[in-house]
PQR file with spaces between the fields and no chain letter, atoms N, CA, C, O and H, PARSE charges and radii, in Angstrom:
ATOM       1  N    MET     1      96.789   64.058  131.058 -0.4000 1.5000
ATOM       2  CA   MET     1      97.151   64.590  129.762 -0.0000 2.0000
ATOM       3  C    MET     1      98.574   64.167  129.433  0.5500 1.7000
ATOM       4  O    MET     1      99.469   64.259  130.274 -0.5500 1.4000
ATOM       5  N    GLU     2      98.776   63.707  128.219 -0.4000 1.5000
ATOM       6  CA   GLU     2     100.087   63.227  127.810 -0.0000 2.0000
ATOM       7  C    GLU     2     100.933   64.360  127.251  0.5500 1.7000
ATOM       8  O    GLU     2     100.410   65.340  126.720 -0.5500 1.4000
ATOM       9  H    GLU     2      98.050   63.632  127.536  0.4000 1.0000
ATOM      10  N    ASN     3     102.239   64.215  127.376 -0.4000 1.5000
ATOM      11  CA   ASN     3     103.148   65.199  126.800 -0.0000 2.0000
ATOM      12  C    ASN     3     103.111   65.113  125.286  0.5500 1.7000
ATOM      13  O    ASN     3     103.006   64.022  124.726 -0.5500 1.4000
ATOM      14  H    ASN     3     102.664   63.419  127.807  0.4000 1.0000
ATOM      15  N    GLN     4     103.195   66.244  124.627 -0.4000 1.5000
ATOM      16  CA   GLN     4     103.247   66.282  123.179 -0.0000 2.0000
ATOM      17  C    GLN     4     104.601   66.829  122.760  0.5500 1.7000
ATOM      18  O    GLN     4     105.072   67.839  123.284 -0.5500 1.4000
ATOM      19  H    GLN     4     103.280   67.131  125.082  0.4000 1.0000
ATOM      20  N    TYR     5     105.204   66.155  121.823 -0.4000 1.5000
ATOM      21  CA   TYR     5     106.525   66.559  121.346 -0.0000 2.0000
ATOM      22  C    TYR     5     106.444   66.888  119.868  0.5500 1.7000
ATOM      23  O    TYR     5     105.709   66.243  119.120 -0.5500 1.4000
ATOM      24  H    TYR     5     104.821   65.335  121.397  0.4000 1.0000
ATOM      25  N    CYS     6     107.194   67.887  119.449 -0.4000 1.5000
ATOM      26  CA   CYS     6     107.212   68.207  118.025 -0.0000 2.0000
ATOM      27  C    CYS     6     108.064   67.182  117.292  0.5500 1.7000
ATOM      28  O    CYS     6     108.978   66.586  117.862 -0.5500 1.4000
ATOM      29  H    CYS     6     107.791   68.412  120.057  0.4000 1.0000
ATOM      30  N    ARG     7     107.750   66.992  116.033 -0.4000 1.5000
ATOM      31  CA   ARG     7     108.510   66.049  115.226 -0.0000 2.0000
ATOM      32  C    ARG     7     109.901   66.612  114.963  0.5500 1.7000
ATOM      33  O    ARG     7     110.094   67.825  114.878 -0.5500 1.4000
ATOM      34  H    ARG     7     107.008   67.476  115.570  0.4000 1.0000
ATOM      35  N    VAL     8     110.842   65.724  114.841 -0.4000 1.5000
ATOM      36  CA   VAL     8     112.209   66.138  114.548 -0.0000 2.0000
ATOM      37  C    VAL     8     112.235   66.757  113.158  0.5500 1.7000
ATOM      38  O    VAL     8     111.769   66.152  112.192 -0.5500 1.4000
ATOM      39  H    VAL     8     110.685   64.739  114.911  0.4000 1.0000
ATOM      40  N    GLY     9     112.774   67.946  113.062 -0.4000 1.5000
ATOM      41  CA   GLY     9     112.871   68.640  111.797 -0.0000 2.0000
ATOM      42  C    GLY     9     111.647   69.469  111.457  0.5500 1.7000
ATOM      43  O    GLY     9     111.615   70.109  110.405 -0.5500 1.4000
ATOM      44  H    GLY     9     113.153   68.438  113.847  0.4000 1.0000
ATOM      45  N    ALA    10     110.636   69.474  112.320 -0.4000 1.5000
ATOM      46  CA   ALA    10     109.422   70.239  112.045 -0.0000 2.0000
ATOM      47  C    ALA    10     109.678   71.734  112.189  0.5500 1.7000
ATOM      48  O    ALA    10     109.037   72.540  111.515 -0.5500 1.4000
ATOM      49  H    ALA    10     110.662   68.955  113.174  0.4000 1.0000
ATOM      50  N    THR    11     110.595   72.103  113.050 -0.4000 1.5000
ATOM      51  CA   THR    11     110.943   73.502  113.226 -0.0000 2.0000
ATOM      52  C    THR    11     112.447   73.667  113.068  0.5500 1.7000
ATOM      53  O    THR    11     113.228   72.757  113.348 -0.5500 1.4000
ATOM      54  H    THR    11     111.116   71.448  113.597  0.4000 1.0000
ATOM      55  N    LYS    12     112.824   74.836  112.619 -0.4000 1.5000
ATOM      56  CA   LYS    12     114.250   75.145  112.481 -0.0000 2.0000
ATOM      57  C    LYS    12     114.537   76.409  113.265  0.5500 1.7000
ATOM      58  O    LYS    12     113.791   77.385  113.185 -0.5500 1.4000
ATOM      59  H    LYS    12     112.189   75.575  112.392  0.4000 1.0000
ATOM      60  N    SER    13     115.605   76.387  114.013 -0.4000 1.5000
ATOM      61  CA   SER    13     116.008   77.600  114.706 -0.0000 2.0000
ATOM      62  C    SER    13     116.837   78.454  113.752  0.5500 1.7000
ATOM      63  O    SER    13     117.589   77.939  112.925 -0.5500 1.4000
ATOM      64  H    SER    13     116.211   75.594  114.079  0.4000 1.0000
ATOM      65  N    ILE    14     116.684   79.747  113.883 -0.4000 1.5000
ATOM      66  CA   ILE    14     117.444   80.665  113.042 -0.0000 2.0000
ATOM      67  C    ILE    14     118.772   80.931  113.725  0.5500 1.7000
ATOM      68  O    ILE    14     118.826   81.409  114.858 -0.5500 1.4000
ATOM      69  H    ILE    14     116.073   80.165  114.555  0.4000 1.0000
ATOM      70  N    THR    15     119.833   80.615  113.019 -0.4000 1.5000
ATOM      71  CA   THR    15     121.158   80.845  113.579 -0.0000 2.0000
ATOM      72  C    THR    15     121.522   82.309  113.420  0.5500 1.7000
ATOM      73  O    THR    15     120.910   83.029  112.631 -0.5500 1.4000
ATOM      74  H    THR    15     119.789   80.226  112.098  0.4000 1.0000
ATOM      75  N    SER    16     122.499   82.736  114.155 -0.4000 1.5000
ATOM      76  CA   SER    16     122.912   84.137  114.072 -0.0000 2.0000
ATOM      77  C    SER    16     123.772   84.361  112.842  0.5500 1.7000
ATOM      78  O    SER    16     124.304   83.420  112.254 -0.5500 1.4000
ATOM      79  H    SER    16     122.996   82.151  114.796  0.4000 1.0000
ATOM      80  N    GLY    17     123.894   85.602  112.471 -0.4000 1.5000
ATOM      81  CA   GLY    17     124.783   85.959  111.380 -0.0000 2.0000
ATOM      82  C    GLY    17     124.074   86.150  110.060  0.5500 1.7000
ATOM      83  O    GLY    17     122.900   86.517  110.008 -0.5500 1.4000
ATOM      84  H    GLY    17     123.462   86.367  112.949  0.4000 1.0000
ATOM      85  N    GLN    18     124.810   85.893  108.994 -0.4000 1.5000
ATOM      86  CA   GLN    18     124.337   86.137  107.632 -0.0000 2.0000
ATOM      87  C    GLN    18     123.114   85.291  107.301  0.5500 1.7000
ATOM      88  O    GLN    18     122.185   85.777  106.657 -0.5500 1.4000
ATOM      89  H    GLN    18     125.763   85.594  109.037  0.4000 1.0000
ATOM      90  N    GLN    19     123.100   84.033  107.732 -0.4000 1.5000
ATOM      91  CA   GLN    19     121.969   83.155  107.430 -0.0000 2.0000
ATOM      92  C    GLN    19     120.675   83.698  108.046  0.5500 1.7000
ATOM      93  O    GLN    19     119.621   83.660  107.411 -0.5500 1.4000
ATOM      94  H    GLN    19     123.855   83.638  108.255  0.4000 1.0000
ATOM      95  N    ALA    20     120.753   84.191  109.257 -0.4000 1.5000
ATOM      96  CA   ALA    20     119.574   84.730  109.929 -0.0000 2.0000
ATOM      97  C    ALA    20     119.023   85.939  109.196  0.5500 1.7000
ATOM      98  O    ALA    20     117.811   86.058  109.021 -0.5500 1.4000
ATOM      99  H    ALA    20     121.608   84.222  109.774  0.4000 1.0000
ATOM     100  N    SER    21     119.888   86.828  108.770 -0.4000 1.5000
ATOM     101  CA   SER    21     119.411   88.025  108.083 -0.0000 2.0000
ATOM     102  C    SER    21     118.796   87.678  106.727  0.5500 1.7000
ATOM     103  O    SER    21     117.817   88.305  106.323 -0.5500 1.4000
ATOM     104  H    SER    21     120.873   86.731  108.912  0.4000 1.0000
ATOM     105  N    LEU    22     119.345   86.700  106.025 -0.4000 1.5000
ATOM     106  CA   LEU    22     118.776   86.291  104.744 -0.0000 2.0000
ATOM     107  C    LEU    22     117.395   85.678  104.918  0.5500 1.7000
ATOM     108  O    LEU    22     116.487   85.965  104.139 -0.5500 1.4000
ATOM     109  H    LEU    22     120.140   86.191  106.354  0.4000 1.0000
ATOM     110  N    ILE    23     117.232   84.846  105.919 -0.4000 1.5000
ATOM     111  CA   ILE    23     115.938   84.212  106.186 -0.0000 2.0000
ATOM     112  C    ILE    23     114.915   85.263  106.583  0.5500 1.7000
ATOM     113  O    ILE    23     113.780   85.239  106.107 -0.5500 1.4000
ATOM     114  H    ILE    23     117.970   84.613  106.552  0.4000 1.0000
ATOM     115  N    LEU    24     115.305   86.178  107.445 -0.4000 1.5000
ATOM     116  CA   LEU    24     114.377   87.219  107.889 -0.0000 2.0000
ATOM     117  C    LEU    24     114.001   88.158  106.749  0.5500 1.7000
ATOM     118  O    LEU    24     112.849   88.582  106.659 -0.5500 1.4000
ATOM     119  H    LEU    24     116.227   86.197  107.832  0.4000 1.0000
ATOM     120  N    GLU    25     114.947   88.490  105.879 -0.4000 1.5000
ATOM     121  CA   GLU    25     114.640   89.345  104.735 -0.0000 2.0000
ATOM     122  C    GLU    25     113.643   88.661  103.802  0.5500 1.7000
ATOM     123  O    GLU    25     112.728   89.298  103.280 -0.5500 1.4000
ATOM     124  H    GLU    25     115.883   88.146  105.951  0.4000 1.0000
ATOM     125  N    HIS    26     113.830   87.365  103.601 -0.4000 1.5000
ATOM     126  CA   HIS    26     112.909   86.607  102.757 -0.0000 2.0000
ATOM     127  C    HIS    26     111.512   86.579  103.367  0.5500 1.7000
ATOM     128  O    HIS    26     110.526   86.769  102.655 -0.5500 1.4000
ATOM     129  H    HIS    26     114.574   86.848  104.025  0.4000 1.0000
ATOM     130  N    ARG    27     111.415   86.348  104.652 -0.4000 1.5000
ATOM     131  CA   ARG    27     110.114   86.332  105.329 -0.0000 2.0000
ATOM     132  C    ARG    27     109.463   87.711  105.316  0.5500 1.7000
ATOM     133  O    ARG    27     108.244   87.820  105.181 -0.5500 1.4000
ATOM     134  H    ARG    27     112.216   86.194  105.230  0.4000 1.0000
ATOM     135  N    TYR    28     110.256   88.748  105.454 -0.4000 1.5000
ATOM     136  CA   TYR    28     109.747   90.117  105.406 -0.0000 2.0000
ATOM     137  C    TYR    28     109.100   90.392  104.048  0.5500 1.7000
ATOM     138  O    TYR    28     107.982   90.903  103.977 -0.5500 1.4000
ATOM     139  H    TYR    28     111.246   88.659  105.564  0.4000 1.0000
ATOM     140  N    GLN    29     109.808   90.052  102.980 -0.4000 1.5000
ATOM     141  CA   GLN    29     109.272   90.252  101.635 -0.0000 2.0000
ATOM     142  C    GLN    29     108.027   89.408  101.405  0.5500 1.7000
ATOM     143  O    GLN    29     107.079   89.865  100.765 -0.5500 1.4000
ATOM     144  H    GLN    29     110.716   89.637  103.038  0.4000 1.0000
ATOM     145  N    LEU    30     108.017   88.195  101.912 -0.4000 1.5000
ATOM     146  CA   LEU    30     106.873   87.312  101.758 -0.0000 2.0000
ATOM     147  C    LEU    30     105.631   87.887  102.429  0.5500 1.7000
ATOM     148  O    LEU    30     104.549   87.876  101.843 -0.5500 1.4000
ATOM     149  H    LEU    30     108.786   87.823  102.431  0.4000 1.0000
ATOM     150  N    PHE    31     105.779   88.387  103.646 -0.4000 1.5000
ATOM     151  CA   PHE    31     104.643   88.981  104.353 -0.0000 2.0000
ATOM     152  C    PHE    31     104.137   90.244  103.653  0.5500 1.7000
ATOM     153  O    PHE    31     102.930   90.481  103.602 -0.5500 1.4000
ATOM     154  H    PHE    31     106.658   88.396  104.122  0.4000 1.0000
ATOM     155  N    LEU    32     105.050   91.054  103.113 -0.4000 1.5000
ATOM     156  CA   LEU    32     104.631   92.254  102.386 -0.0000 2.0000
ATOM     157  C    LEU    32     103.870   91.887  101.117  0.5500 1.7000
ATOM     158  O    LEU    32     102.874   92.529  100.785 -0.5500 1.4000
ATOM     159  H    LEU    32     106.030   90.861  103.154  0.4000 1.0000
ATOM     160  N    GLU    33     104.332   90.861  100.407 -0.4000 1.5000
ATOM     161  CA   GLU    33     103.638   90.420   99.195 -0.0000 2.0000
ATOM     162  C    GLU    33     102.247   89.893   99.521  0.5500 1.7000
ATOM     163  O    GLU    33     101.283   90.188   98.815 -0.5500 1.4000
ATOM     164  H    GLU    33     105.141   90.339  100.677  0.4000 1.0000
ATOM     165  N    ARG    34     102.147   89.122  100.580 -0.4000 1.5000
ATOM     166  CA   ARG    34     100.840   88.600  100.979 -0.0000 2.0000
ATOM     167  C    ARG    34      99.894   89.723  101.373  0.5500 1.7000
ATOM     168  O    ARG    34      98.711   89.695  101.036 -0.5500 1.4000
ATOM     169  H    ARG    34     102.930   88.882  101.154  0.4000 1.0000
ATOM     170  N    ALA    35     100.414   90.704  102.081 -0.4000 1.5000
ATOM     171  CA   ALA    35      99.576   91.828  102.507 -0.0000 2.0000
ATOM     172  C    ALA    35      99.096   92.636  101.312  0.5500 1.7000
ATOM     173  O    ALA    35      97.934   93.038  101.266 -0.5500 1.4000
ATOM     174  H    ALA    35     101.375   90.727  102.355  0.4000 1.0000
ATOM     175  N    SER    36      99.964   92.875  100.357 -0.4000 1.5000
ATOM     176  CA   SER    36      99.563   93.680   99.194 -0.0000 2.0000
ATOM     177  C    SER    36      98.526   92.959   98.348  0.5500 1.7000
ATOM     178  O    SER    36      97.691   93.608   97.718 -0.5500 1.4000
ATOM     179  H    SER    36     100.908   92.548  100.394  0.4000 1.0000
ATOM     180  N    GLY    37      98.561   91.647   98.319 -0.4000 1.5000
ATOM     181  CA   GLY    37      97.591   90.887   97.548 -0.0000 2.0000
ATOM     182  C    GLY    37      96.230   90.784   98.208  0.5500 1.7000
ATOM     183  O    GLY    37      95.252   90.430   97.550 -0.5500 1.4000
ATOM     184  H    GLY    37      99.240   91.120   98.831  0.4000 1.0000
ATOM     185  N    LEU    38      96.149   91.085   99.490 -0.4000 1.5000
ATOM     186  CA   LEU    38      94.895   90.898  100.228 -0.0000 2.0000
ATOM     187  C    LEU    38      94.187   92.191  100.599  0.5500 1.7000
ATOM     188  O    LEU    38      93.124   92.140  101.218 -0.5500 1.4000
ATOM     189  H    LEU    38      96.943   91.373  100.025  0.4000 1.0000
ATOM     190  N    HIS    39      94.734   93.345  100.243 -0.4000 1.5000
ATOM     191  CA   HIS    39      94.131   94.610  100.674 -0.0000 2.0000
ATOM     192  C    HIS    39      92.683   94.766  100.218  0.5500 1.7000
ATOM     193  O    HIS    39      91.855   95.279  100.971 -0.5500 1.4000
ATOM     194  H    HIS    39      95.597   93.386   99.739  0.4000 1.0000
ATOM     195  N    LYS    40      92.365   94.338   99.012 -0.4000 1.5000
ATOM     196  CA   LYS    40      91.011   94.528   98.495 -0.0000 2.0000
ATOM     197  C    LYS    40      90.033   93.466   98.983  0.5500 1.7000
ATOM     198  O    LYS    40      88.844   93.742   99.140 -0.5500 1.4000
ATOM     199  H    LYS    40      93.037   93.921   98.400  0.4000 1.0000
ATOM     200  N    THR    41      90.530   92.249   99.226 -0.4000 1.5000
ATOM     201  CA   THR    41      89.624   91.159   99.589 -0.0000 2.0000
ATOM     202  C    THR    41      89.472   90.965  101.087  0.5500 1.7000
ATOM     203  O    THR    41      88.366   90.711  101.564 -0.5500 1.4000
ATOM     204  H    THR    41      91.496   92.025   99.099  0.4000 1.0000
ATOM     205  N    ASN    42      90.556   91.078  101.839 -0.4000 1.5000
ATOM     206  CA   ASN    42      90.509   90.800  103.269 -0.0000 2.0000
ATOM     207  C    ASN    42      91.435   91.779  104.001  0.5500 1.7000
ATOM     208  O    ASN    42      92.621   91.501  104.177 -0.5500 1.4000
ATOM     209  H    ASN    42      91.455   91.284  101.452  0.4000 1.0000
ATOM     210  N    ALA    43      90.903   92.893  104.414 -0.4000 1.5000
ATOM     211  CA   ALA    43      91.712   93.960  105.013 -0.0000 2.0000
ATOM     212  C    ALA    43      92.309   93.543  106.358  0.5500 1.7000
ATOM     213  O    ALA    43      93.438   93.916  106.677 -0.5500 1.4000
ATOM     214  H    ALA    43      89.939   93.119  104.271  0.4000 1.0000
ATOM     215  N    LYS    44      91.563   92.778  107.141 -0.4000 1.5000
ATOM     216  CA   LYS    44      92.085   92.361  108.456 -0.0000 2.0000
ATOM     217  C    LYS    44      93.292   91.455  108.309  0.5500 1.7000
ATOM     218  O    LYS    44      94.276   91.604  109.033 -0.5500 1.4000
ATOM     219  H    LYS    44      90.646   92.475  106.882  0.4000 1.0000
ATOM     220  N    LEU    45      93.222   90.515  107.375 -0.4000 1.5000
ATOM     221  CA   LEU    45      94.347   89.615  107.154 -0.0000 2.0000
ATOM     222  C    LEU    45      95.545   90.369  106.590  0.5500 1.7000
ATOM     223  O    LEU    45      96.687   90.089  106.953 -0.5500 1.4000
ATOM     224  H    LEU    45      92.422   90.393  106.787  0.4000 1.0000
ATOM     225  N    ALA    46      95.287   91.319  105.707 -0.4000 1.5000
ATOM     226  CA   ALA    46      96.371   92.147  105.169 -0.0000 2.0000
ATOM     227  C    ALA    46      97.036   92.947  106.288  0.5500 1.7000
ATOM     228  O    ALA    46      98.258   93.095  106.309 -0.5500 1.4000
ATOM     229  H    ALA    46      94.359   91.547  105.412  0.4000 1.0000
ATOM     230  N    GLU    47      96.237   93.457  107.205 -0.4000 1.5000
ATOM     231  CA   GLU    47      96.779   94.201  108.346 -0.0000 2.0000
ATOM     232  C    GLU    47      97.632   93.296  109.231  0.5500 1.7000
ATOM     233  O    GLU    47      98.659   93.729  109.754 -0.5500 1.4000
ATOM     234  H    GLU    47      95.245   93.337  107.188  0.4000 1.0000
ATOM     235  N    PHE    48      97.210   92.043  109.401 -0.4000 1.5000
ATOM     236  CA   PHE    48      97.982   91.075  110.176 -0.0000 2.0000
ATOM     237  C    PHE    48      99.344   90.837  109.530  0.5500 1.7000
ATOM     238  O    PHE    48     100.369   90.859  110.210 -0.5500 1.4000
ATOM     239  H    PHE    48      96.376   91.691  108.976  0.4000 1.0000
ATOM     240  N    PHE    49      99.353   90.608  108.204 -0.4000 1.5000
ATOM     241  CA   PHE    49     100.609   90.370  107.504 -0.0000 2.0000
ATOM     242  C    PHE    49     101.515   91.597  107.562  0.5500 1.7000
ATOM     243  O    PHE    49     102.733   91.457  107.674 -0.5500 1.4000
ATOM     244  H    PHE    49      98.520   90.590  107.651  0.4000 1.0000
ATOM     245  N    GLU    50     100.944   92.786  107.490 -0.4000 1.5000
ATOM     246  CA   GLU    50     101.747   93.999  107.606 -0.0000 2.0000
ATOM     247  C    GLU    50     102.367   94.130  108.994  0.5500 1.7000
ATOM     248  O    GLU    50     103.511   94.563  109.127 -0.5500 1.4000
ATOM     249  H    GLU    50      99.955   92.900  107.400  0.4000 1.0000
ATOM     250  N    SER    51     101.615   93.757  110.024 -0.4000 1.5000
ATOM     251  CA   SER    51     102.170   93.835  111.379 -0.0000 2.0000
ATOM     252  C    SER    51     103.297   92.829  111.568  0.5500 1.7000
ATOM     253  O    SER    51     104.287   93.123  112.237 -0.5500 1.4000
ATOM     254  H    SER    51     100.686   93.405  109.916  0.4000 1.0000
ATOM     255  N    LYS    52     103.151   91.645  110.985 -0.4000 1.5000
ATOM     256  CA   LYS    52     104.234   90.657  111.054 -0.0000 2.0000
ATOM     257  C    LYS    52     105.472   91.151  110.313  0.5500 1.7000
ATOM     258  O    LYS    52     106.596   90.970  110.778 -0.5500 1.4000
ATOM     259  H    LYS    52     102.346   91.405  110.441  0.4000 1.0000
ATOM     260  N    ALA    53     105.259   91.770  109.166 -0.4000 1.5000
ATOM     261  CA   ALA    53     106.383   92.315  108.405 -0.0000 2.0000
ATOM     262  C    ALA    53     107.082   93.411  109.196  0.5500 1.7000
ATOM     263  O    ALA    53     108.310   93.506  109.180 -0.5500 1.4000
ATOM     264  H    ALA    53     104.345   91.918  108.787  0.4000 1.0000
ATOM     265  N    LEU    54     106.312   94.234  109.884 -0.4000 1.5000
ATOM     266  CA   LEU    54     106.894   95.300  110.696 -0.0000 2.0000
ATOM     267  C    LEU    54     107.720   94.721  111.855  0.5500 1.7000
ATOM     268  O    LEU    54     108.785   95.244  112.181 -0.5500 1.4000
ATOM     269  H    LEU    54     105.315   94.158  109.898  0.4000 1.0000
ATOM     270  N    GLN    55     107.231   93.656  112.465 -0.4000 1.5000
ATOM     271  CA   GLN    55     107.988   93.003  113.540 -0.0000 2.0000
ATOM     272  C    GLN    55     109.312   92.452  113.020  0.5500 1.7000
ATOM     273  O    GLN    55     110.350   92.592  113.667 -0.5500 1.4000
ATOM     274  H    GLN    55     106.366   93.231  112.200  0.4000 1.0000
ATOM     275  N    ILE    56     109.267   91.829  111.854 -0.4000 1.5000
ATOM     276  CA   ILE    56     110.493   91.278  111.263 -0.0000 2.0000
ATOM     277  C    ILE    56     111.449   92.402  110.884  0.5500 1.7000
ATOM     278  O    ILE    56     112.660   92.272  111.064 -0.5500 1.4000
ATOM     279  H    ILE    56     108.424   91.715  111.328  0.4000 1.0000
ATOM     280  N    LYS    57     110.918   93.507  110.361 -0.4000 1.5000
ATOM     281  CA   LYS    57     111.764   94.656  110.008 -0.0000 2.0000
ATOM     282  C    LYS    57     112.471   95.210  111.249  0.5500 1.7000
ATOM     283  O    LYS    57     113.639   95.592  111.183 -0.5500 1.4000
ATOM     284  H    LYS    57     109.934   93.613  110.215  0.4000 1.0000
ATOM     285  N    THR    58     111.770   95.251  112.360 -0.4000 1.5000
ATOM     286  CA   THR    58     112.363   95.718  113.620 -0.0000 2.0000
ATOM     287  C    THR    58     113.514   94.791  114.031  0.5500 1.7000
ATOM     288  O    THR    58     114.576   95.254  114.446 -0.5500 1.4000
ATOM     289  H    THR    58     110.821   94.941  112.414  0.4000 1.0000
ATOM     290  N    ILE    59     113.290   93.489  113.914 -0.4000 1.5000
ATOM     291  CA   ILE    59     114.340   92.521  114.255 -0.0000 2.0000
ATOM     292  C    ILE    59     115.535   92.694  113.339  0.5500 1.7000
ATOM     293  O    ILE    59     116.679   92.654  113.792 -0.5500 1.4000
ATOM     294  H    ILE    59     112.427   93.113  113.577  0.4000 1.0000
ATOM     295  N    LEU    60     115.276   92.888  112.043 -0.4000 1.5000
ATOM     296  CA   LEU    60     116.374   93.102  111.087 -0.0000 2.0000
ATOM     297  C    LEU    60     117.167   94.354  111.402  0.5500 1.7000
ATOM     298  O    LEU    60     118.395   94.354  111.314 -0.5500 1.4000
ATOM     299  H    LEU    60     114.347   92.921  111.676  0.4000 1.0000
ATOM     300  N    ASP    61     116.470   95.427  111.770 -0.4000 1.5000
ATOM     301  CA   ASP    61     117.161   96.673  112.103 -0.0000 2.0000
ATOM     302  C    ASP    61     118.039   96.503  113.337  0.5500 1.7000
ATOM     303  O    ASP    61     119.127   97.073  113.409 -0.5500 1.4000
ATOM     304  H    ASP    61     115.473   95.428  111.842  0.4000 1.0000
ATOM     305  N    ASN    62     117.576   95.731  114.295 -0.4000 1.5000
ATOM     306  CA   ASN    62     118.367   95.489  115.503 -0.0000 2.0000
ATOM     307  C    ASN    62     119.528   94.550  115.242  0.5500 1.7000
ATOM     308  O    ASN    62     120.543   94.609  115.937 -0.5500 1.4000
ATOM     309  H    ASN    62     116.692   95.267  114.236  0.4000 1.0000
ATOM     310  N    LEU    63     119.392   93.688  114.253 -0.4000 1.5000
ATOM     311  CA   LEU    63     120.445   92.726  113.924 -0.0000 2.0000
ATOM     312  C    LEU    63     121.613   93.406  113.238  0.5500 1.7000
ATOM     313  O    LEU    63     122.760   92.990  113.403 -0.5500 1.4000
ATOM     314  H    LEU    63     118.567   93.640  113.689  0.4000 1.0000
ATOM     315  N    VAL    64     121.335   94.435  112.479 -0.4000 1.5000
ATOM     316  CA   VAL    64     122.383   95.139  111.723 -0.0000 2.0000
ATOM     317  C    VAL    64     123.007   96.179  112.557  0.5500 1.7000
ATOM     318  O    VAL    64     123.910   96.879  112.099 -0.5500 1.4000
ATOM     319  H    VAL    64     120.403   94.772  112.346  0.4000 1.0000
């Protein structure tokens, strides 16, 4: 089996400080919006997005 490498620039690490909190806040809002839009059509997926939002909220609370 050959080694697989990610492409350069395919992922970005979140730096500490103000930039990290802004990125996490944006992702938190995005997951909440996705969850609210899916409650009627796909409850399992909405629950997944809510759990991701909760994880990000926990990280944000620990960052502050």
